[in-house]
C-alpha positions in Angstrom: -226.5 74.9 -78.3 -230.1 75.0 -76.7 -231.4 77.6 -78.6 -233.2 78.4 -82.6 -231.0 80.3 -84.7 -233.6 83.1 -85.0 -232.1 84.7 -81.5 -228.7 84.5 -82.9 -230.0 86.4 -86.4 -232.0 89.1 -84.1 -228.7 89.4 -81.8 -226.4 89.8 -85.2 -229.4 92.6 -86.4 -230.3 94.1 -83.4 -227.7 94.1 -80.8 -224.0 95.2 -80.2 -222.5 93.3 -82.7 -225.0 94.7 -85.4 -224.0 98.5 -84.0 -220.9 97.8 -84.8 -221.3 96.4 -87.9 -223.7 99.7 -89.0 -220.3 102.0 -87.8 -217.5 100.2 -88.8 -217.5 97.9 -91.1 -217.1 98.5 -95.1 -219.3 96.0 -96.2 -223.1 97.0 -96.6 -223.9 96.2 -93.0 -227.1 94.1 -93.7 -227.5 90.9 -91.5 -229.5 88.3 -93.6 -233.2 87.0 -93.0 -233.7 84.2 -91.1 -234.4 82.3 -94.2 -231.2 83.2 -95.9 -229.0 82.4 -92.5 -230.8 78.6 -92.3 -230.1 78.4 -95.9 -227.0 79.1 -96.4 -225.8 77.1 -92.7 -226.5 73.9 -94.5 -223.9 74.4 -96.9 -220.3 73.3 -96.9 -218.5 76.7 -96.4 -220.3 77.1 -93.8 -219.4 74.4 -92.0 -215.7 75.1 -93.2 -215.8 78.5 -91.5 -216.8 76.8 -88.7 -214.1 74.3 -88.6 -212.2 77.5 -88.9 -213.2 79.4 -86.0 -213.0 76.1 -83.4 -208.8 75.8 -84.9 -208.2 79.1 -84.2 -210.1 79.1 -80.9 -208.0 76.2 -79.8 -204.4 78.2 -80.6 -206.0 81.2 -78.9 -206.1 78.8 -76.1 -202.4 77.5 -76.3 -203.2 74.2 -75.3 -200.7 71.6 -76.1 -200.7 68.5 -78.5 -202.1 65.2 -76.9 -201.3 62.4 -78.7 -204.1 60.2 -77.2 -207.8 61.0 -77.9 -210.9 59.1 -76.8 -213.6 58.3 -79.6 -217.5 58.0 -78.1 -220.9 58.6 -78.7 -223.8 59.5 -76.6 -227.8 60.2 -77.6 -229.2 62.8 -77.5 -233.3 63.0 -77.2 -236.2 64.4 -78.4 -238.6 62.8 -77.0 -241.2 60.2 -77.5 -243.5 62.0 -79.7 -241.4 64.9 -81.7 -242.6 65.8 -84.8 -238.7 65.9 -86.2 -238.5 63.9 -89.2 -234.7 63.2 -88.8 -234.6 61.4 -85.7 -234.7 58.0 -85.4 -235.9 55.5 -82.8 -233.0 53.0 -81.0 -232.2 50.6 -78.2 -229.4 50.6 -76.3 -228.8 48.5 -73.2 -231.9 47.5 -73.0 -233.8 50.8 -73.3 -235.4 52.2 -76.4 -234.7 56.0 -77.0 -235.5 58.5 -80.5 -233.3 61.2 -81.7 -230.0 61.8 -82.4 -226.5 60.3 -81.7 -223.6 62.7 -80.8 -219.9 61.1 -82.3 -216.8 62.8 -80.6 -213.6 62.8 -80.5 -212.3 64.1 -77.5 -208.6 64.8 -76.7 -207.0 64.4 -72.9 -207.0 68.4 -72.7 -210.9 67.7 -72.8 -210.8 69.5 -76.5 -213.4 68.5 -78.9 -211.7 68.5 -82.8 -213.9 66.6 -84.1 -217.5 66.3 -83.8 -220.5 64.6 -85.6 -224.4 64.3 -85.2 -226.6 61.6 -87.4 -230.0 59.8 -86.7 -229.6 57.9 -82.8 -229.8 54.7 -85.7 -226.8 54.9 -87.4 -224.1 52.3 -86.0 -220.9 53.5 -83.7 -218.5 52.3 -86.1 -219.7 53.6 -89.1 -219.3 57.1 -87.9 -216.1 56.1 -86.6 -214.4 55.6 -90.3 -216.1 59.6 -90.8 -214.5 61.0 -87.5 -211.0 59.1 -88.2 -211.2 60.5 -91.8 -211.5 64.1 -91.0 -208.4 66.6 -91.1 -209.0 68.5 -88.0 -209.0 65.6 -85.8 -204.3 65.5 -86.7 -204.2 69.6 -87.2 -203.7 69.4 -83.4 -200.7 67.4 -83.3 -199.6 63.9 -83.8 -202.0 61.4 -82.8 -200.7 57.9 -81.1 -203.5 56.4 -79.7 -207.3 56.2 -80.3 -209.1 55.0 -76.8 -212.9 53.2 -77.0 -215.0 51.1 -75.8 -215.9 47.4 -76.8 -218.2 49.2 -79.7 -215.6 50.2 -81.3 -214.2 46.6 -81.9 -213.3 45.6 -85.2 -210.6 44.4 -87.7 -211.3 46.6 -90.1 -211.5 49.5 -87.6 -208.1 48.5 -86.4 -206.4 48.5 -89.4 -208.2 51.6 -90.8 -207.0 53.8 -87.8 -203.6 52.7 -88.3 -204.0 53.1 -92.0 -205.2 56.6 -92.0 -203.9 58.1 -88.6 -200.9 56.1 -88.2 -202.6 55.5 -85.0 -203.7 51.8 -82.7 -207.2 51.8 -81.8 -207.2 50.1 -78.3 -210.7 49.0 -76.8 -211.9 46.4 -75.4 -212.7 43.3 -76.3 -216.0 42.5 -78.2 -216.9 38.8 -78.7 -219.9 39.1 -80.6 -221.6 35.9 -80.5 -218.5 33.7 -80.7 -217.7 31.6 -78.0 -214.0 32.0 -77.6 -211.7 34.8 -79.1 -209.3 32.4 -80.9 -210.4 34.2 -83.8 -208.4 36.6 -82.5 -204.8 35.5 -83.1 -205.5 35.8 -86.5 -206.1 39.3 -86.7 -203.4 41.5 -85.9 -204.9 44.8 -85.1 -207.1 43.2 -82.5 -205.1 40.7 -80.8 -201.9 43.9 -80.4 -205.3 45.8 -78.6 -205.6 42.7 -76.6 -202.3 41.9 -75.3 -201.6 45.6 -74.7 -204.9 45.3 -72.2 -203.5 42.7 -70.1 -200.9 45.1 -68.9 -201.1 47.5 -66.5 -200.6 50.5 -68.5 -203.4 49.3 -71.0 -205.8 49.5 -67.9 -205.0 52.4 -67.2 -204.5 53.5 -70.6 -208.3 52.2 -71.2 -209.2 54.7 -68.0 -208.5 58.0 -69.9 -212.3 57.4 -71.1 -213.0 58.8 -68.4 -212.4 62.4 -69.8 -215.1 61.9 -72.4 -217.9 61.2 -70.2 -217.3 64.0 -67.9 -217.6 66.3 -71.2 -221.0 64.6 -72.0 -222.3 65.4 -68.1 -220.7 68.7 -68.7 -222.0 69.4 -72.4 -225.9 67.8 -71.4 -225.8 69.5 -67.7 -224.7 73.2 -69.2 -226.8 73.3 -72.8 -229.8 72.1 -70.9 -229.9 68.9 -73.7 -231.5 66.0 -70.8 -231.9 62.4 -72.2 -235.5 61.4 -71.7 -234.9 57.2 -71.2 -237.5 55.3 -71.9 -238.1 51.6 -71.3 -240.6 49.3 -72.8 -242.5 47.5 -70.6 -245.2 44.4 -71.8 -244.6 46.4 -75.3 -245.8 50.1 -73.4 -243.6 53.0 -73.9 -243.3 54.8 -70.4 -241.8 58.1 -70.1 -239.1 58.4 -67.5 -238.3 61.7 -67.9 -240.7 64.8 -69.4 -238.3 67.6 -69.9 -237.4 67.1 -73.3 -235.6 69.0 -75.6 -234.0 68.8 -78.9 -230.5 69.5 -79.9 -229.9 72.4 -82.2 
């Protein structure tokens, strides 16, 4: 994840894989050039191929299908002085970031059947609709519950998850500026999640969100994708981490 596509092209052309293709492949074993490979990687067929490879890997691992999944997002920073035209600024918890956002659906086994990479300024609920809509999340089994944080607490999203996945969205209360939560009684999806969170079982289910946090920590540690946190103090941005790496 932290290396350019040119390294993959070089290994295919000159490594052991290239030797095997030249000797045993019945088609002309010519690896495409770097511009051709980069252009083809943007096509929908290439993404469908990657999803098919992912599904076969999950099947080969013999993992059990999980009935509960966790939906969350994390920031992948490119740095304050990056020339990447697609990275954007966003503010999270009073801190400013520039880069991309990785939106994921993670099951209880630590597998990621669905993910989506957007600019950092894309709202989480907009990406959540695209995540739930993807059929790749349904191939791993029947999903009964989607667990998330309070950023996904919205009645349209509750109804969308129930309509598309036949599942329940469990998210804590997000008042969004309201003084009381009386309005929740008029919204069936939010009220059902609120009632479940009042029980011990609901709190225990909410603690399962830690599986996606562990995945983020492992991913950023192994792939060397580190966050460069920028704090705005008196109108000046101060870089807190000088190791800036982009997500490929």
